[in-house]
C-alpha positions, 0 to 999 in steps of 0.5 A: 757736805761741809767740814767741821773744825775741832780744837785739840790739845796736844800734851807731851808725856813720858812715852809720847803725846796725848791728844785730847778733843775737849769738845768730845771729851775724848783722847788718844795717845801716839808715840810720835808728834807727826802722828797726832793730827791724823789720830785726832781726825780719825778719832773725831770721825769715829765719834761724830760720823763725819768723814775723816776728809771733812774733819779739820783740827787745830791746836794752840801749841 
């Protein structure tokens, strides 16, 4: 199975970080920036059925 890459948008807010996956119209929040990538990959895996190990994310920030 080939992997797939998704662009994410990471935005700081008053209590942490909001992570948006525009292609899926989905978002999640995390308190620490270090948690953003795995949270995005897990959310994408749940929405698409792609195993989390095959999901890549990238951000312009």
